[in-house]
N, C-alpha and C positions, 0 to 999 in steps of 0.2 A: 504493500500500500504506500509505504514511504517513497519507494522508487517511482511510483506513478505520480505522486505529488510533485516530486522533483522534476520529472519530465514535463508536467503541466506548467510548472513555474518557468522552466526554460522556454517552453513554447510561447507563453505569454510575453516574456521579455523579448524574444525574437520578433514577435508580431508587433510589439510596441515600438521597437527600434525601426522596423521597416516602415511603419506608419509615420514615424518622426522624420525619416529621411525623405518621405514623399512630400514634405512641405515645400512651399515655394521659396527657393533660395535667393530670388531676385530682389532688387530694391523695392521698397514700398512707396517711393515717391520718385518724381522725375529726375531729380539730381540732389546732390548734397555738397555744395561748394565749400571747400575747406577754408577755415580761418584760424588764426592763432589766438583768438579771443577766448580765454578760458572762463570768462564771467557770463557771457551771453550766448555762447555757442553750445551745441549738443555734441558730445563726444561719440563719433561713429568710426569704427575701423581705423584707428590710429590718428584721426584728425577731428577737430571741432568743426561743426558746420554752421554756416550763417543762415539766417532766416531766408528761405527761398524768395520771399518778396523783395529782398535787397540784392539779389543776384543780377548781374548784367552781362552783356556780351563779352566783355574783357575777361570774365572768369573762365571762358571757354576758348581763349585765344592765345596763340604763341606766334611771334614773328621772328624770322631770321634763319629758318632751317635751310634756306637756299645758300647760306654763306658757308664756305669751307672752314673746317676746323683746323687749328694749328697743330701740325704733325711734327714739329721740331722738338721731339723728345727721343729718349733712347730706344723706344720701340717703333717709332715712326707711324703712329696712328693717334686719332682723336675721336672720342665718343661724345657726341652732343645729345644728351638725354632730354626727352620731353615727357616727364612723368608728372605726378601730382605736385611735385615741388615747383614745377614751371607752369602748369595749368591746374589751378585749384579746382576747377570744375570736373577734373578726372576722378576726384574722390568718390569711392564706392563703385566706379564704373568698370573696374577690372581690365583696363587696357592702357598701354602707353606706347611710346615711339622713341626711336633713336636714329641719329645719323652717324655713320662711321666713315671717317676720312682716312685714307692710307697714302703715305708717301711711297715711292718705289721701294719694294721689298719690305714695306711696313707690316707690322704684325699687331693684331688685337690678341694679346696673350691668352693662353688657356685660362678660362674662368668659368664660373657657374652663376646662374640666376636662381637663387633658392626658392623664389616664389612665382616663376613664370616660364612658360614655353616661349621660344623665340622663333619668328619666321623672318627670314632675311631675303631681300631682293637686291640684286646688283644693279646699280644705276650707271656705273662707269668702271671700265677696267676688267681685270681677271683676278679672281680670288681662289685660293686653295683653302677649303674649309673642312672641318671635321668635328666629330664628337666621340666620346668614349662612354661605353655603357658601364653600369655599376658592377661591383664585385659579384660573382667571381669571374665572370666572363671577360670583362674589360675589353670588349670588342671595339675596334676603331672603325668608324664609318667616315670616309672622306669623299670629296667631290671637287672638281675644278669648275668654277662658275664663271660665266661670261655675262655680259650686259643682258638684263632681262631675266636671268635665271633666278630661281627661288629655292631656298633650302630651309629645313626646319631643324631646330635644336630642341629636343625634349626637355621638359622642366627638370632643373637640378643637375643635369649632366654637364661634365667638363667639355668645353668646346673652344674653338679658336677660328680665326680667319687670317690668312697671309696673302699679301699682294704679290702675285707671281708674274705680273705684267711689267712692261718697261716704263709705264707712266704712272700717274696717280690713279687711285681707285676710290669709288664712293659706293656705299651701300646704305640701305635703310632697313631698320628692323622694327617689327611690331612685336609687342610683348603682352602676355595675357595677365598683366597685373598693373594696377595704378602705380605701384612701387616695387618693381621686380627684385631690387637688390642686386649686388654683384660682389663676388668673391674672386679676386684674381689670385690664382694659386701660389705663384712665386712670392707675391707681396705678403700674402697671409702667412705662409710657412716661414719665410726667411726675413720678413720685414715687420713682424708683429711687435707690438709695444706693450709690455716688455718682451724681449726675445724669448722664443721657445728654447728650452734647455738643450745645449749641444748633445747631451747624453741621449735625449729623446730622438733628435734628428739623425745622429750617427747610426743609431740602431734601426730607425725607420727606413733610412735610405741606404744602409749598408755601405757607408763611406767613411773615410778617415775624418777625425775631428777637425783637422786643418782645413778640409774642404768646407765643412759647415761654418767654421769661423770666417773663411773667405767670403762665403755667400752672405753671411750676416752683415758683413761690412759694405756690401754693394748698395748703391743707391737705387731703390726700387721705385721707379717713376710711376706715376698714375696718369693714365690716358683718358680719364673720365672728367 
């Protein structure tokens, strides 16, 4: 009898969870323009929202994505993000955009977006792109993209883009989050503050401590 009661309890919990997941996950209003006013705003998904009656067209506007980014850094690329920090009206809408400029041989280093899938379209030039699947397969998917080509990087996976053409390259990326986040692997591992213990990194990468110390001393530039 006791086992029957347990089974019935589990069945009820499963049914309740399935009903809960069937609820509407979408926004319950047209928009929720972000503000930094903690007194009069309503906190929603990481941002405070202004009264919808006070919203205006500028809350949904960004100017200047036609301008090339400055690629004069050690990796030869520049990411110009257009997320909820730049367009406050993106708050709760689950989408953002980025322009990526590449100098000849420029690289957008291996990185992840913890909160977004990325879809990339090449506007100019030729890019070699790829992503790596999670453990334990760690499969590498790569493709050479030309103008007009599109490639998708699944959420959370390490990916990169390298300009393999002779001239500059430009790409635009759509991301499935208002604030996708970015973790550049080399910067995070060897440029953290404070530094990760050499004992951890020597064992993780199976290299000599002098190699780790050398990498810790490098200037890890940010292309964002």
